[in-house]
PyMOL CGO cylinders between C-alpha atoms (Angstrom):
from pymol import cmd
from pymol.cgo import CYLINDER

trace = [
    CYLINDER, 12.84, 22.90, -2.72, 9.41, 22.30, -1.17, 0.3, 1, 1, 1, 1, 1, 1,
    CYLINDER, 9.41, 22.30, -1.17, 7.87, 18.87, -1.61, 0.3, 1, 1, 1, 1, 1, 1,
    CYLINDER, 7.87, 18.87, -1.61, 4.70, 18.74, -3.73, 0.3, 1, 1, 1, 1, 1, 1,
    CYLINDER, 4.70, 18.74, -3.73, 2.54, 15.62, -3.46, 0.3, 1, 1, 1, 1, 1, 1,
    CYLINDER, 2.54, 15.62, -3.46, 0.78, 16.61, -6.70, 0.3, 1, 1, 1, 1, 1, 1,
    CYLINDER, 0.78, 16.61, -6.70, 4.06, 16.69, -8.62, 0.3, 1, 1, 1, 1, 1, 1,
    CYLINDER, 4.06, 16.69, -8.62, 5.26, 13.49, -6.94, 0.3, 1, 1, 1, 1, 1, 1,
    CYLINDER, 5.26, 13.49, -6.94, 2.05, 11.68, -7.90, 0.3, 1, 1, 1, 1, 1, 1,
    CYLINDER, 2.05, 11.68, -7.90, 2.51, 12.76, -11.53, 0.3, 1, 1, 1, 1, 1, 1,
    CYLINDER, 2.51, 12.76, -11.53, 5.96, 11.13, -11.55, 0.3, 1, 1, 1, 1, 1, 1,
    CYLINDER, 5.96, 11.13, -11.55, 4.61, 8.06, -9.73, 0.3, 1, 1, 1, 1, 1, 1,
    CYLINDER, 4.61, 8.06, -9.73, 1.75, 7.59, -12.22, 0.3, 1, 1, 1, 1, 1, 1,
    CYLINDER, 1.75, 7.59, -12.22, 4.07, 8.02, -15.21, 0.3, 1, 1, 1, 1, 1, 1,
    CYLINDER, 4.07, 8.02, -15.21, 6.42, 5.30, -13.93, 0.3, 1, 1, 1, 1, 1, 1,
    CYLINDER, 6.42, 5.30, -13.93, 3.55, 3.05, -12.87, 0.3, 1, 1, 1, 1, 1, 1,
    CYLINDER, 3.55, 3.05, -12.87, 2.01, 3.20, -16.36, 0.3, 1, 1, 1, 1, 1, 1,
    CYLINDER, 2.01, 3.20, -16.36, 5.38, 2.50, -17.96, 0.3, 1, 1, 1, 1, 1, 1,
    CYLINDER, 5.38, 2.50, -17.96, 5.78, -0.54, -15.73, 0.3, 1, 1, 1, 1, 1, 1,
    CYLINDER, 5.78, -0.54, -15.73, 2.27, -2.06, -15.78, 0.3, 1, 1, 1, 1, 1, 1,
    CYLINDER, 2.27, -2.06, -15.78, 0.33, -0.29, -18.55, 0.3, 1, 1, 1, 1, 1, 1,
    CYLINDER, 0.33, -0.29, -18.55, -3.25, -1.47, -18.99, 0.3, 1, 1, 1, 1, 1, 1,
    CYLINDER, -3.25, -1.47, -18.99, -2.95, -3.89, -16.09, 0.3, 1, 1, 1, 1, 1, 1,
    CYLINDER, -2.95, -3.89, -16.09, -3.67, -1.00, -13.70, 0.3, 1, 1, 1, 1, 1, 1,
    CYLINDER, -3.67, -1.00, -13.70, -7.21, -1.21, -12.26, 0.3, 1, 1, 1, 1, 1, 1,
    CYLINDER, -7.21, -1.21, -12.26, -7.05, 1.41, -9.52, 0.3, 1, 1, 1, 1, 1, 1,
    CYLINDER, -7.05, 1.41, -9.52, -4.63, 3.95, -8.06, 0.3, 1, 1, 1, 1, 1, 1,
    CYLINDER, -4.63, 3.95, -8.06, -5.23, 5.96, -4.91, 0.3, 1, 1, 1, 1, 1, 1,
    CYLINDER, -5.23, 5.96, -4.91, -3.63, 7.88, -2.07, 0.3, 1, 1, 1, 1, 1, 1,
    CYLINDER, -3.63, 7.88, -2.07, -4.16, 7.16, 1.62, 0.3, 1, 1, 1, 1, 1, 1,
    CYLINDER, -4.16, 7.16, 1.62, -2.98, 8.55, 4.93, 0.3, 1, 1, 1, 1, 1, 1,
    CYLINDER, -2.98, 8.55, 4.93, -2.15, 12.12, 5.78, 0.3, 1, 1, 1, 1, 1, 1,
    CYLINDER, -2.15, 12.12, 5.78, -1.42, 13.15, 2.18, 0.3, 1, 1, 1, 1, 1, 1,
    CYLINDER, -1.42, 13.15, 2.18, -4.77, 11.74, 1.10, 0.3, 1, 1, 1, 1, 1, 1,
    CYLINDER, -4.77, 11.74, 1.10, -6.53, 13.65, 3.88, 0.3, 1, 1, 1, 1, 1, 1,
    CYLINDER, -6.53, 13.65, 3.88, -4.57, 16.88, 3.36, 0.3, 1, 1, 1, 1, 1, 1,
    CYLINDER, -4.57, 16.88, 3.36, -3.03, 16.66, 6.85, 0.3, 1, 1, 1, 1, 1, 1,
    CYLINDER, -3.03, 16.66, 6.85, 0.58, 15.81, 5.93, 0.3, 1, 1, 1, 1, 1, 1,
    CYLINDER, 0.58, 15.81, 5.93, 3.68, 17.34, 7.46, 0.3, 1, 1, 1, 1, 1, 1,
    CYLINDER, 3.68, 17.34, 7.46, 7.38, 16.97, 6.64, 0.3, 1, 1, 1, 1, 1, 1,
    CYLINDER, 7.38, 16.97, 6.64, 7.52, 13.61, 8.47, 0.3, 1, 1, 1, 1, 1, 1,
    CYLINDER, 7.52, 13.61, 8.47, 4.55, 12.03, 6.70, 0.3, 1, 1, 1, 1, 1, 1,
    CYLINDER, 4.55, 12.03, 6.70, 4.88, 8.88, 4.61, 0.3, 1, 1, 1, 1, 1, 1,
    CYLINDER, 4.88, 8.88, 4.61, 3.46, 8.68, 1.09, 0.3, 1, 1, 1, 1, 1, 1,
    CYLINDER, 3.46, 8.68, 1.09, 0.78, 5.99, 1.29, 0.3, 1, 1, 1, 1, 1, 1,
    CYLINDER, 0.78, 5.99, 1.29, 0.00, 4.94, -2.27, 0.3, 1, 1, 1, 1, 1, 1,
    CYLINDER, 0.00, 4.94, -2.27, -2.53, 2.30, -3.34, 0.3, 1, 1, 1, 1, 1, 1,
    CYLINDER, -2.53, 2.30, -3.34, -2.00, 0.34, -6.56, 0.3, 1, 1, 1, 1, 1, 1,
    CYLINDER, -2.00, 0.34, -6.56, -4.42, -2.40, -7.63, 0.3, 1, 1, 1, 1, 1, 1,
    CYLINDER, -4.42, -2.40, -7.63, -3.48, -4.44, -10.70, 0.3, 1, 1, 1, 1, 1, 1,
    CYLINDER, -3.48, -4.44, -10.70, -5.40, -7.08, -12.64, 0.3, 1, 1, 1, 1, 1, 1,
    CYLINDER, -5.40, -7.08, -12.64, -3.36, -9.67, -10.73, 0.3, 1, 1, 1, 1, 1, 1,
    CYLINDER, -3.36, -9.67, -10.73, -0.23, -9.79, -8.59, 0.3, 1, 1, 1, 1, 1, 1,
    CYLINDER, -0.23, -9.79, -8.59, 2.65, -12.24, -8.63, 0.3, 1, 1, 1, 1, 1, 1,
    CYLINDER, 2.65, -12.24, -8.63, 6.07, -12.19, -6.93, 0.3, 1, 1, 1, 1, 1, 1,
    CYLINDER, 6.07, -12.19, -6.93, 7.65, -10.84, -10.10, 0.3, 1, 1, 1, 1, 1, 1,
    CYLINDER, 7.65, -10.84, -10.10, 5.20, -7.92, -10.11, 0.3, 1, 1, 1, 1, 1, 1,
    CYLINDER, 5.20, -7.92, -10.11, 6.17, -7.01, -6.55, 0.3, 1, 1, 1, 1, 1, 1,
    CYLINDER, 6.17, -7.01, -6.55, 9.81, -7.05, -7.55, 0.3, 1, 1, 1, 1, 1, 1,
    CYLINDER, 9.81, -7.05, -7.55, 9.13, -4.73, -10.48, 0.3, 1, 1, 1, 1, 1, 1,
    CYLINDER, 9.13, -4.73, -10.48, 7.05, -2.42, -8.30, 0.3, 1, 1, 1, 1, 1, 1,
    CYLINDER, 7.05, -2.42, -8.30, 9.76, -2.25, -5.66, 0.3, 1, 1, 1, 1, 1, 1,
    CYLINDER, 9.76, -2.25, -5.66, 12.39, -1.33, -8.25, 0.3, 1, 1, 1, 1, 1, 1,
    CYLINDER, 12.39, -1.33, -8.25, 10.08, 1.32, -9.68, 0.3, 1, 1, 1, 1, 1, 1,
    CYLINDER, 10.08, 1.32, -9.68, 9.52, 2.91, -6.26, 0.3, 1, 1, 1, 1, 1, 1,
    CYLINDER, 9.52, 2.91, -6.26, 13.24, 2.91, -5.51, 0.3, 1, 1, 1, 1, 1, 1,
    CYLINDER, 13.24, 2.91, -5.51, 13.87, 5.14, -8.54, 0.3, 1, 1, 1, 1, 1, 1,
    CYLINDER, 13.87, 5.14, -8.54, 11.36, 7.79, -7.46, 0.3, 1, 1, 1, 1, 1, 1,
    CYLINDER, 11.36, 7.79, -7.46, 12.30, 10.99, -5.62, 0.3, 1, 1, 1, 1, 1, 1,
    CYLINDER, 12.30, 10.99, -5.62, 11.78, 10.72, -1.85, 0.3, 1, 1, 1, 1, 1, 1,
    CYLINDER, 11.78, 10.72, -1.85, 11.63, 6.93, -2.20, 0.3, 1, 1, 1, 1, 1, 1,
    CYLINDER, 11.63, 6.93, -2.20, 12.40, 6.60, 1.52, 0.3, 1, 1, 1, 1, 1, 1,
    CYLINDER, 12.40, 6.60, 1.52, 8.97, 8.12, 2.26, 0.3, 1, 1, 1, 1, 1, 1,
    CYLINDER, 8.97, 8.12, 2.26, 6.98, 5.68, 0.12, 0.3, 1, 1, 1, 1, 1, 1,
    CYLINDER, 6.98, 5.68, 0.12, 4.91, 2.85, 1.57, 0.3, 1, 1, 1, 1, 1, 1,
    CYLINDER, 4.91, 2.85, 1.57, 1.28, 1.92, 1.03, 0.3, 1, 1, 1, 1, 1, 1,
    CYLINDER, 1.28, 1.92, 1.03, -0.56, -1.01, -0.51, 0.3, 1, 1, 1, 1, 1, 1,
    CYLINDER, -0.56, -1.01, -0.51, -0.41, -3.07, -3.69, 0.3, 1, 1, 1, 1, 1, 1,
    CYLINDER, -0.41, -3.07, -3.69, -2.74, -5.95, -4.55, 0.3, 1, 1, 1, 1, 1, 1,
    CYLINDER, -2.74, -5.95, -4.55, -4.41, -7.93, -7.27, 0.3, 1, 1, 1, 1, 1, 1,
    CYLINDER, -4.41, -7.93, -7.27, -8.04, -7.08, -8.04, 0.3, 1, 1, 1, 1, 1, 1,
    CYLINDER, -8.04, -7.08, -8.04, -9.39, -10.57, -7.24, 0.3, 1, 1, 1, 1, 1, 1,
    CYLINDER, -9.39, -10.57, -7.24, -7.74, -10.62, -3.83, 0.3, 1, 1, 1, 1, 1, 1,
    CYLINDER, -7.74, -10.62, -3.83, -9.20, -7.23, -2.97, 0.3, 1, 1, 1, 1, 1, 1,
    CYLINDER, -9.20, -7.23, -2.97, -12.73, -8.31, -3.89, 0.3, 1, 1, 1, 1, 1, 1,
    CYLINDER, -12.73, -8.31, -3.89, -12.32, -11.38, -1.64, 0.3, 1, 1, 1, 1, 1, 1,
    CYLINDER, -12.32, -11.38, -1.64, -10.82, -9.38, 1.24, 0.3, 1, 1, 1, 1, 1, 1,
    CYLINDER, -10.82, -9.38, 1.24, -12.27, -9.29, 4.77, 0.3, 1, 1, 1, 1, 1, 1,
    CYLINDER, -12.27, -9.29, 4.77, -15.01, -6.65, 4.46, 0.3, 1, 1, 1, 1, 1, 1,
    CYLINDER, -15.01, -6.65, 4.46, -14.56, -5.17, 7.92, 0.3, 1, 1, 1, 1, 1, 1,
    CYLINDER, -14.56, -5.17, 7.92, -11.00, -4.34, 6.85, 0.3, 1, 1, 1, 1, 1, 1,
    CYLINDER, -11.00, -4.34, 6.85, -12.20, -2.96, 3.52, 0.3, 1, 1, 1, 1, 1, 1,
    CYLINDER, -12.20, -2.96, 3.52, -14.38, -0.38, 5.29, 0.3, 1, 1, 1, 1, 1, 1,
    CYLINDER, -14.38, -0.38, 5.29, -11.40, 1.69, 6.38, 0.3, 1, 1, 1, 1, 1, 1,
    CYLINDER, -11.40, 1.69, 6.38, -9.53, 0.95, 3.16, 0.3, 1, 1, 1, 1, 1, 1,
    CYLINDER, -9.53, 0.95, 3.16, -12.30, 2.18, 0.85, 0.3, 1, 1, 1, 1, 1, 1,
    CYLINDER, -12.30, 2.18, 0.85, -13.35, 5.25, 2.79, 0.3, 1, 1, 1, 1, 1, 1,
    CYLINDER, -13.35, 5.25, 2.79, -9.82, 6.43, 3.60, 0.3, 1, 1, 1, 1, 1, 1,
    CYLINDER, -9.82, 6.43, 3.60, -8.49, 6.09, 0.04, 0.3, 1, 1, 1, 1, 1, 1,
    CYLINDER, -8.49, 6.09, 0.04, -8.57, 9.12, -2.25, 0.3, 1, 1, 1, 1, 1, 1,
    CYLINDER, -8.57, 9.12, -2.25, -9.08, 7.85, -5.84, 0.3, 1, 1, 1, 1, 1, 1,
    CYLINDER, -9.08, 7.85, -5.84, -6.59, 8.95, -8.49, 0.3, 1, 1, 1, 1, 1, 1,
    CYLINDER, -6.59, 8.95, -8.49, -7.36, 6.41, -11.21, 0.3, 1, 1, 1, 1, 1, 1,
    CYLINDER, -7.36, 6.41, -11.21, -10.54, 4.34, -11.14, 0.3, 1, 1, 1, 1, 1, 1,
    CYLINDER, -10.54, 4.34, -11.14, -13.05, 3.87, -8.30, 0.3, 1, 1, 1, 1, 1, 1,
    CYLINDER, -13.05, 3.87, -8.30, -13.59, 1.62, -5.28, 0.3, 1, 1, 1, 1, 1, 1,
    CYLINDER, -13.59, 1.62, -5.28, -17.38, 2.09, -5.34, 0.3, 1, 1, 1, 1, 1, 1,
    CYLINDER, -17.38, 2.09, -5.34, -17.98, -1.44, -6.57, 0.3, 1, 1, 1, 1, 1, 1,
    CYLINDER, -17.98, -1.44, -6.57, -16.31, -2.75, -3.42, 0.3, 1, 1, 1, 1, 1, 1,
    CYLINDER, -16.31, -2.75, -3.42, -17.71, -0.06, -1.12, 0.3, 1, 1, 1, 1, 1, 1,
    CYLINDER, -17.71, -0.06, -1.12, -21.28, -1.01, -2.07, 0.3, 1, 1, 1, 1, 1, 1,
    CYLINDER, -21.28, -1.01, -2.07, -20.74, -4.52, -0.68, 0.3, 1, 1, 1, 1, 1, 1,
    CYLINDER, -20.74, -4.52, -0.68, -19.80, -3.27, 2.80, 0.3, 1, 1, 1, 1, 1, 1,
    CYLINDER, -19.80, -3.27, 2.80, -22.68, -3.56, 5.30, 0.3, 1, 1, 1, 1, 1, 1,
    CYLINDER, -22.68, -3.56, 5.30, -23.26, -1.94, 8.67, 0.3, 1, 1, 1, 1, 1, 1,
    CYLINDER, -23.26, -1.94, 8.67, -22.47, -5.33, 10.20, 0.3, 1, 1, 1, 1, 1, 1,
    CYLINDER, -22.47, -5.33, 10.20, -19.02, -5.13, 8.61, 0.3, 1, 1, 1, 1, 1, 1,
    CYLINDER, -19.02, -5.13, 8.61, -18.50, -1.67, 10.12, 0.3, 1, 1, 1, 1, 1, 1,
    CYLINDER, -18.50, -1.67, 10.12, -19.53, -2.97, 13.55, 0.3, 1, 1, 1, 1, 1, 1,
    CYLINDER, -19.53, -2.97, 13.55, -17.05, -5.80, 13.14, 0.3, 1, 1, 1, 1, 1, 1,
    CYLINDER, -17.05, -5.80, 13.14, -14.37, -3.22, 12.24, 0.3, 1, 1, 1, 1, 1, 1,
    CYLINDER, -14.37, -3.22, 12.24, -15.06, -1.45, 15.55, 0.3, 1, 1, 1, 1, 1, 1,
    CYLINDER, -15.06, -1.45, 15.55, -14.86, -4.70, 17.48, 0.3, 1, 1, 1, 1, 1, 1,
    CYLINDER, -14.86, -4.70, 17.48, -11.62, -5.90, 15.85, 0.3, 1, 1, 1, 1, 1, 1,
    CYLINDER, -11.62, -5.90, 15.85, -10.08, -2.44, 16.22, 0.3, 1, 1, 1, 1, 1, 1,
    CYLINDER, -10.08, -2.44, 16.22, -10.96, -2.24, 19.92, 0.3, 1, 1, 1, 1, 1, 1,
    CYLINDER, -10.96, -2.24, 19.92, -9.66, -5.77, 20.55, 0.3, 1, 1, 1, 1, 1, 1,
    CYLINDER, -9.66, -5.77, 20.55, -6.34, -5.01, 18.82, 0.3, 1, 1, 1, 1, 1, 1,
    CYLINDER, -6.34, -5.01, 18.82, -5.87, -1.77, 20.75, 0.3, 1, 1, 1, 1, 1, 1,
    CYLINDER, -5.87, -1.77, 20.75, -6.71, -3.50, 24.05, 0.3, 1, 1, 1, 1, 1, 1,
    CYLINDER, -6.71, -3.50, 24.05, -4.23, -6.30, 23.40, 0.3, 1, 1, 1, 1, 1, 1,
    CYLINDER, -4.23, -6.30, 23.40, -1.46, -3.93, 22.30, 0.3, 1, 1, 1, 1, 1, 1,
    CYLINDER, -1.46, -3.93, 22.30, -2.03, -1.55, 25.19, 0.3, 1, 1, 1, 1, 1, 1,
    CYLINDER, -2.03, -1.55, 25.19, -2.02, -4.23, 27.89, 0.3, 1, 1, 1, 1, 1, 1,
    CYLINDER, -2.02, -4.23, 27.89, 1.13, -5.79, 26.41, 0.3, 1, 1, 1, 1, 1, 1,
    CYLINDER, 1.13, -5.79, 26.41, 2.88, -2.41, 26.24, 0.3, 1, 1, 1, 1, 1, 1,
    CYLINDER, 2.88, -2.41, 26.24, 1.97, -1.56, 29.84, 0.3, 1, 1, 1, 1, 1, 1,
    CYLINDER, 1.97, -1.56, 29.84, 3.43, -4.83, 31.12, 0.3, 1, 1, 1, 1, 1, 1,
    CYLINDER, 3.43, -4.83, 31.12, 6.44, -5.27, 28.84, 0.3, 1, 1, 1, 1, 1, 1,
    CYLINDER, 6.44, -5.27, 28.84, 7.85, -2.60, 26.48, 0.3, 1, 1, 1, 1, 1, 1,
    CYLINDER, 7.85, -2.60, 26.48, 6.47, 0.55, 28.14, 0.3, 1, 1, 1, 1, 1, 1,
    CYLINDER, 6.47, 0.55, 28.14, 7.23, 2.27, 24.83, 0.3, 1, 1, 1, 1, 1, 1,
    CYLINDER, 7.23, 2.27, 24.83, 5.98, 5.75, 23.94, 0.3, 1, 1, 1, 1, 1, 1,
    CYLINDER, 5.98, 5.75, 23.94, 6.31, 4.97, 20.21, 0.3, 1, 1, 1, 1, 1, 1,
    CYLINDER, 6.31, 4.97, 20.21, 4.11, 1.88, 20.61, 0.3, 1, 1, 1, 1, 1, 1,
    CYLINDER, 4.11, 1.88, 20.61, 1.58, 3.93, 22.58, 0.3, 1, 1, 1, 1, 1, 1,
    CYLINDER, 1.58, 3.93, 22.58, 1.50, 6.54, 19.81, 0.3, 1, 1, 1, 1, 1, 1,
    CYLINDER, 1.50, 6.54, 19.81, 0.85, 3.78, 17.27, 0.3, 1, 1, 1, 1, 1, 1,
    CYLINDER, 0.85, 3.78, 17.27, -1.98, 2.37, 19.39, 0.3, 1, 1, 1, 1, 1, 1,
    CYLINDER, -1.98, 2.37, 19.39, -3.62, 5.78, 19.64, 0.3, 1, 1, 1, 1, 1, 1,
    CYLINDER, -3.62, 5.78, 19.64, -3.30, 6.14, 15.86, 0.3, 1, 1, 1, 1, 1, 1,
    CYLINDER, -3.30, 6.14, 15.86, -5.12, 2.80, 15.47, 0.3, 1, 1, 1, 1, 1, 1,
    CYLINDER, -5.12, 2.80, 15.47, -7.76, 4.00, 17.93, 0.3, 1, 1, 1, 1, 1, 1,
    CYLINDER, -7.76, 4.00, 17.93, -8.48, 7.00, 15.68, 0.3, 1, 1, 1, 1, 1, 1,
    CYLINDER, -8.48, 7.00, 15.68, -9.35, 4.63, 12.82, 0.3, 1, 1, 1, 1, 1, 1,
    CYLINDER, -9.35, 4.63, 12.82, -11.74, 2.83, 15.17, 0.3, 1, 1, 1, 1, 1, 1,
    CYLINDER, -11.74, 2.83, 15.17, -13.28, 6.17, 16.16, 0.3, 1, 1, 1, 1, 1, 1,
    CYLINDER, -13.28, 6.17, 16.16, -13.99, 6.86, 12.48, 0.3, 1, 1, 1, 1, 1, 1,
    CYLINDER, -13.99, 6.86, 12.48, -15.90, 3.58, 12.29, 0.3, 1, 1, 1, 1, 1, 1,
    CYLINDER, -15.90, 3.58, 12.29, -17.78, 4.41, 15.51, 0.3, 1, 1, 1, 1, 1, 1,
    CYLINDER, -17.78, 4.41, 15.51, -18.91, 7.78, 14.15, 0.3, 1, 1, 1, 1, 1, 1,
    CYLINDER, -18.91, 7.78, 14.15, -19.96, 6.09, 10.91, 0.3, 1, 1, 1, 1, 1, 1,
    CYLINDER, -19.96, 6.09, 10.91, -22.12, 3.69, 12.92, 0.3, 1, 1, 1, 1, 1, 1,
    CYLINDER, -22.12, 3.69, 12.92, -23.69, 6.56, 14.78, 0.3, 1, 1, 1, 1, 1, 1,
    CYLINDER, -23.69, 6.56, 14.78, -24.51, 8.94, 11.92, 0.3, 1, 1, 1, 1, 1, 1,
    CYLINDER, -24.51, 8.94, 11.92, -23.63, 7.21, 8.65, 0.3, 1, 1, 1, 1, 1, 1,
    CYLINDER, -23.63, 7.21, 8.65, -20.87, 9.68, 7.77, 0.3, 1, 1, 1, 1, 1, 1,
    CYLINDER, -20.87, 9.68, 7.77, -17.16, 8.99, 7.36, 0.3, 1, 1, 1, 1, 1, 1,
    CYLINDER, -17.16, 8.99, 7.36, -15.06, 11.84, 8.76, 0.3, 1, 1, 1, 1, 1, 1,
    CYLINDER, -15.06, 11.84, 8.76, -11.71, 11.94, 6.96, 0.3, 1, 1, 1, 1, 1, 1,
    CYLINDER, -11.71, 11.94, 6.96, -10.04, 14.76, 8.86, 0.3, 1, 1, 1, 1, 1, 1,
    CYLINDER, -10.04, 14.76, 8.86, -9.45, 14.81, 12.62, 0.3, 1, 1, 1, 1, 1, 1,
    CYLINDER, -9.45, 14.81, 12.62, -10.87, 18.33, 12.89, 0.3, 1, 1, 1, 1, 1, 1,
    CYLINDER, -10.87, 18.33, 12.89, -14.16, 17.02, 11.44, 0.3, 1, 1, 1, 1, 1, 1,
    CYLINDER, -14.16, 17.02, 11.44, -14.04, 13.82, 13.49, 0.3, 1, 1, 1, 1, 1, 1,
    CYLINDER, -14.04, 13.82, 13.49, -13.61, 15.55, 16.84, 0.3, 1, 1, 1, 1, 1, 1,
    CYLINDER, -13.61, 15.55, 16.84, -16.77, 17.59, 16.31, 0.3, 1, 1, 1, 1, 1, 1,
    CYLINDER, -16.77, 17.59, 16.31, -18.73, 14.31, 16.31, 0.3, 1, 1, 1, 1, 1, 1,
    CYLINDER, -18.73, 14.31, 16.31, -17.10, 12.81, 19.42, 0.3, 1, 1, 1, 1, 1, 1,
    CYLINDER, -17.10, 12.81, 19.42, -18.15, 13.12, 23.05, 0.3, 1, 1, 1, 1, 1, 1,
    CYLINDER, -18.15, 13.12, 23.05, -16.98, 11.90, 26.44, 0.3, 1, 1, 1, 1, 1, 1,
    CYLINDER, -16.98, 11.90, 26.44, -14.29, 9.23, 26.46, 0.3, 1, 1, 1, 1, 1, 1,
    CYLINDER, -14.29, 9.23, 26.46, -14.28, 8.99, 22.64, 0.3, 1, 1, 1, 1, 1, 1,
    CYLINDER, -14.28, 8.99, 22.64, -13.36, 12.66, 22.36, 0.3, 1, 1, 1, 1, 1, 1,
    CYLINDER, -13.36, 12.66, 22.36, -10.69, 12.24, 25.05, 0.3, 1, 1, 1, 1, 1, 1,
    CYLINDER, -10.69, 12.24, 25.05, -9.02, 9.49, 23.02, 0.3, 1, 1, 1, 1, 1, 1,
    CYLINDER, -9.02, 9.49, 23.02, -8.72, 11.70, 19.93, 0.3, 1, 1, 1, 1, 1, 1,
    CYLINDER, -8.72, 11.70, 19.93, -7.48, 14.62, 22.02, 0.3, 1, 1, 1, 1, 1, 1,
    CYLINDER, -7.48, 14.62, 22.02, -4.86, 12.35, 23.61, 0.3, 1, 1, 1, 1, 1, 1,
    CYLINDER, -4.86, 12.35, 23.61, -3.80, 11.16, 20.15, 0.3, 1, 1, 1, 1, 1, 1,
    CYLINDER, -3.80, 11.16, 20.15, -3.28, 14.72, 18.94, 0.3, 1, 1, 1, 1, 1, 1,
    CYLINDER, -3.28, 14.72, 18.94, -1.38, 15.59, 22.12, 0.3, 1, 1, 1, 1, 1, 1,
    CYLINDER, -1.38, 15.59, 22.12, 0.85, 12.50, 21.91, 0.3, 1, 1, 1, 1, 1, 1,
    CYLINDER, 0.85, 12.50, 21.91, 1.89, 13.33, 18.36, 0.3, 1, 1, 1, 1, 1, 1,
    CYLINDER, 1.89, 13.33, 18.36, 3.66, 16.42, 19.68, 0.3, 1, 1, 1, 1, 1, 1,
    CYLINDER, 3.66, 16.42, 19.68, 5.31, 14.72, 22.67, 0.3, 1, 1, 1, 1, 1, 1,
    CYLINDER, 5.31, 14.72, 22.67, 8.87, 13.39, 22.55, 0.3, 1, 1, 1, 1, 1, 1,
    CYLINDER, 8.87, 13.39, 22.55, 8.80, 11.98, 26.05, 0.3, 1, 1, 1, 1, 1, 1,
    CYLINDER, 8.80, 11.98, 26.05, 6.42, 11.42, 28.97, 0.3, 1, 1, 1, 1, 1, 1,
    CYLINDER, 6.42, 11.42, 28.97, 6.95, 10.87, 32.64, 0.3, 1, 1, 1, 1, 1, 1,
    CYLINDER, 6.95, 10.87, 32.64, 6.24, 7.33, 33.82, 0.3, 1, 1, 1, 1, 1, 1,
    CYLINDER, 6.24, 7.33, 33.82, 3.11, 8.54, 35.58, 0.3, 1, 1, 1, 1, 1, 1,
    CYLINDER, 3.11, 8.54, 35.58, 1.83, 10.32, 32.46, 0.3, 1, 1, 1, 1, 1, 1,
    CYLINDER, 1.83, 10.32, 32.46, 2.60, 7.24, 30.37, 0.3, 1, 1, 1, 1, 1, 1,
    CYLINDER, 2.60, 7.24, 30.37, 0.63, 5.01, 32.74, 0.3, 1, 1, 1, 1, 1, 1,
    CYLINDER, 0.63, 5.01, 32.74, -2.35, 7.35, 32.94, 0.3, 1, 1, 1, 1, 1, 1,
    CYLINDER, -2.35, 7.35, 32.94, -2.72, 7.86, 29.20, 0.3, 1, 1, 1, 1, 1, 1,
    CYLINDER, -2.72, 7.86, 29.20, -2.23, 4.12, 28.61, 0.3, 1, 1, 1, 1, 1, 1,
    CYLINDER, -2.23, 4.12, 28.61, -4.88, 3.20, 31.19, 0.3, 1, 1, 1, 1, 1, 1,
    CYLINDER, -4.88, 3.20, 31.19, -7.32, 5.64, 29.58, 0.3, 1, 1, 1, 1, 1, 1,
    CYLINDER, -7.32, 5.64, 29.58, -6.82, 3.94, 26.21, 0.3, 1, 1, 1, 1, 1, 1,
    CYLINDER, -6.82, 3.94, 26.21, -7.16, 0.47, 27.76, 0.3, 1, 1, 1, 1, 1, 1,
    CYLINDER, -7.16, 0.47, 27.76, -10.45, 1.33, 29.46, 0.3, 1, 1, 1, 1, 1, 1,
    CYLINDER, -10.45, 1.33, 29.46, -11.79, 2.91, 26.25, 0.3, 1, 1, 1, 1, 1, 1,
    CYLINDER, -11.79, 2.91, 26.25, -10.92, -0.22, 24.25, 0.3, 1, 1, 1, 1, 1, 1,
    CYLINDER, -10.92, -0.22, 24.25, -12.53, -2.43, 26.89, 0.3, 1, 1, 1, 1, 1, 1,
    CYLINDER, -12.53, -2.43, 26.89, -15.72, -0.36, 26.72, 0.3, 1, 1, 1, 1, 1, 1,
    CYLINDER, -15.72, -0.36, 26.72, -15.99, -0.71, 22.95, 0.3, 1, 1, 1, 1, 1, 1,
    CYLINDER, -15.99, -0.71, 22.95, -15.24, -4.44, 23.02, 0.3, 1, 1, 1, 1, 1, 1,
    CYLINDER, -15.24, -4.44, 23.02, -18.40, -4.87, 25.10, 0.3, 1, 1, 1, 1, 1, 1,
    CYLINDER, -18.40, -4.87, 25.10, -20.40, -2.24, 23.23, 0.3, 1, 1, 1, 1, 1, 1,
    CYLINDER, -20.40, -2.24, 23.23, -19.66, -3.70, 19.81, 0.3, 1, 1, 1, 1, 1, 1,
    CYLINDER, -19.66, -3.70, 19.81, -20.77, -7.11, 21.05, 0.3, 1, 1, 1, 1, 1, 1,
    CYLINDER, -20.77, -7.11, 21.05, -24.07, -5.95, 22.55, 0.3, 1, 1, 1, 1, 1, 1,
    CYLINDER, -24.07, -5.95, 22.55, -25.25, -3.28, 20.11, 0.3, 1, 1, 1, 1, 1, 1,
    CYLINDER, -25.25, -3.28, 20.11, -27.60, -4.30, 17.33, 0.3, 1, 1, 1, 1, 1, 1,
    CYLINDER, -27.60, -4.30, 17.33, -27.84, -2.51, 13.99, 0.3, 1, 1, 1, 1, 1, 1,
    CYLINDER, -27.84, -2.51, 13.99, -30.54, -3.08, 11.41, 0.3, 1, 1, 1, 1, 1, 1,
    CYLINDER, -30.54, -3.08, 11.41, -29.66, -2.93, 7.73, 0.3, 1, 1, 1, 1, 1, 1,
    CYLINDER, -29.66, -2.93, 7.73, -31.48, -0.14, 5.89, 0.3, 1, 1, 1, 1, 1, 1,
]
cmd.load_cgo(trace, "trace")
C-alpha cells in the first residue's frame, strides 16, 4: 500500500488533539514532505507547538508518535509557545519559512525577523559548514557526513537568495534558478551527492574542498556586506 502523507497527517492530528486538545497552538510540516519533494526514504518532519512544554508532555508526545503508522519515519520539532517566541531569530528564519502550516500560523513570529537576522543565519550556517567540513576532511572522511554538510549548505543558500531578492525558494528546482557561480555549484553537488553511494578518495577530497572554499567565502561576505532595513 502506497504511503500518503495527507492520510498520515489526518491520523497524526486526530491523535494530537486527543492528547493535548486546546493546548495546541500550531501544527506544521517541514522537510521534503512539506516541500513536496519526498521519496520513500524521507522522514516525516512534524512541528507541534503547545501552550507550554514540560517533561511529562514530551513523554506523552513520544508515546503518541510510537502508536502511529510508520512511526520509525517520524521526527521533527515540538516546543512551548513562549520558548519559540524567545528563540534566536536567525534560527527562526529557516524554521518559519520552511514550515508548511497545518493548524495556526507563524506570521506573528515571521514579522519579527529582520534582514539582519537573515544575514546572521547565513554567517552561522557558513561557519558551521566550514567547521564540519574541515573536521571531516582531517578526521572521519565520511561520505554521510559530507552529504549532511551539503544539506546544511542548501539551507544557507536559501537564506542567501532571500538576502539577494527577498524571496524564499522552498524547492530546489526553484532555488537553482536563482543561483550562479560557486553557489549554483554547491546545490548541484548536493543533488549529485544524494544519488551517490560511494566516492573515490580523490572525488571526496575535491567535493569537500569545494564546499570548504564556498563556506569560507560566505563567512567573509556575511561579515562585510551591509543591508539596510526597508
